[in-house]
Phi, psi and omega in degrees: 000317182227130177235127172247122185240106174052047183279129176228146180211144178221154170248099185065237180271358183266116177277116184263318176240134187230100171057052183277126175229119180215140170248127179243126187278157174299138177064031179252147168260110188244132180256145172237116188233154179164172179293163173301135180088004182284341181111008185297307184292324177298319178299317179297319181290334174288325180297320182260012172079010174285337174234146175268163177231153188276324182212165185091196185208139173239124178245130175243114182052039176088353181255134181287134175276117181211130178286352180282330178257088188298321183293313180295321179296319180298320178294321177298315182295331177297330181269008180233112174277150183228134176241128184254164179298320187258022171072315179057042175271152177269120186295333183281351180253147175280182184301314181302311184289331174294318179294324182283348189305314179300326178296320179294320179300329181267009177075022181265145178284139183248003182248009176282159178304321181294316180295316179298318179299318181293312182295313180295327177295320178291321178296323175293319180303321181270008172078032184233030181302328181278359181243017192299330180244028179266145176285148178304329182294345179265003183257154172283172179300317179295322178292321177299319180292328176295320176298317180297324178293315178300318179298320181293340183263353192292338178262015179056057183289155172275337186228138176241121181256126183241112183258097181051046189293342183241003187291340179266006186248154178284166188303319182294317179292324177302315179298322179296316181294319179295321176297322177295317179298320176298318180297316178298317179300316182289320184284322187257345178064034181264158176279132181238129175246125185244115172265126185200161168245007184264118181297325182296330177294312181296316182296322188283321190233341189279134177275325173220161183212144172250131177261123184247134176224127178052040175082004180240148172279116181258345176196153180207139180162193176293144181305318182294331178287320182287322192257343175277320177236070190283151170285175188304311183295320180290320179299321178295319178297323182276350182056049184266353180293136181243134177259008188254012181283151179300145179272340178262145181087187181250126177263121180239126177264130179252140182242124184250112179236215189306310189285332189242356189298326185261004184265142179280061189299315188294310182294322179295320180296317180299317180291314186292319183270343180063042182237160175254146176204166179250145168267111189264339182197143179207150178209122177241139181221153181266117176246103179050051176071015172239133182265120176234166178176194179213160175211161180244125174251147178246121185237166172289146182301327182293340183264000188302310185296320180293317181294312183293325176295320178296314181298321176297320183294323180266008173063045172256127176292143181208161171207147176276128182271000000 
C-alpha cells in the first residue's frame, strides 16, 4: 500500500529524515516509534503530502506523493484520513458538523438522506450518538478524539494516519481509543499508520513497527521481536538495562516469544538438569492479547554449558549478560 524508498528531508542545514526505506502492507496496522524529535511526525506528513521531501520516493497505492502535482496529490489526500494529537475540532461547530467538515471541503452536500445516514453512522460507530449536536467544548478529551476519528473516516479513506493520537489522553481513555481503532480496522479493512512514543500503543494494536532514531530507521519488525530482544538503540529507548543483577554467578537472559511463550521451560529445565538457580529479573508484556517477555536467571558458573545447551535444544533465545 505504501512504499518509502530512500526518503530524505532537511530543514535548511538540519537533516530530519535520512535515507528512510519502509514498506507498509495493505490492511496493516503499522507503528512508527521513537523519541521526540526523531522525525516520526515529519515522516507522516511527507506520506500525506503536507511536507515535501528532497530525495527518494514515496508511493501510495502505486501513485507517487509529490507536492509538484497538486491535482494528483489532492486525490491521494482524499484517500488518507488524519488524526492529530490536539483533535483540531472547530469549537463553533457541533459534533455532526465537525464530522461533516471534510465533505463540505470537497463540495459534497451534507444534508441529503445519504449524507446524514453516513455521518450519523460514523458518530454511532465511535460511540457518540447522544452527543451529536453537542459543542466540542462540552466533550472530554477522549470524546473529542472520537469525533476526530469519525471525521477522518467520513470520506471513506483507504489509509488512516494517526499522529500521537493518544498522547494527550490518560491510560484508560488511551485503551478505549486503541480498541476503537482496532474495531475500525477490522470492520473497514483500512491501513492504519500510528506515530507514537507510547509503548502501550505499539503493544496493543501494531502488527509491525519501525523504530526511528535521529531521522534513521534503526530497526523494523514485529513489536514483540523488537522489544523483547531489543538491539542497543531500542534497549536504550526502553530503559531496560538493569544495574541490580547479582555480581556472583552467571546471569543469563531468556527471551520468550512465539515458539516458547507458552512452554514451562524454567520448571522443566530445573527438573531435567537437577540444578538450582535464581530468577533475578523478569518482565512480561501483552502484545495484541499474547503475553511475551524475558527474564534473567542466575546460575553457578559450572552449570553454564549445560544450561545454554538445554536452552538451544528447546529453542529459547538467550544471552549472557
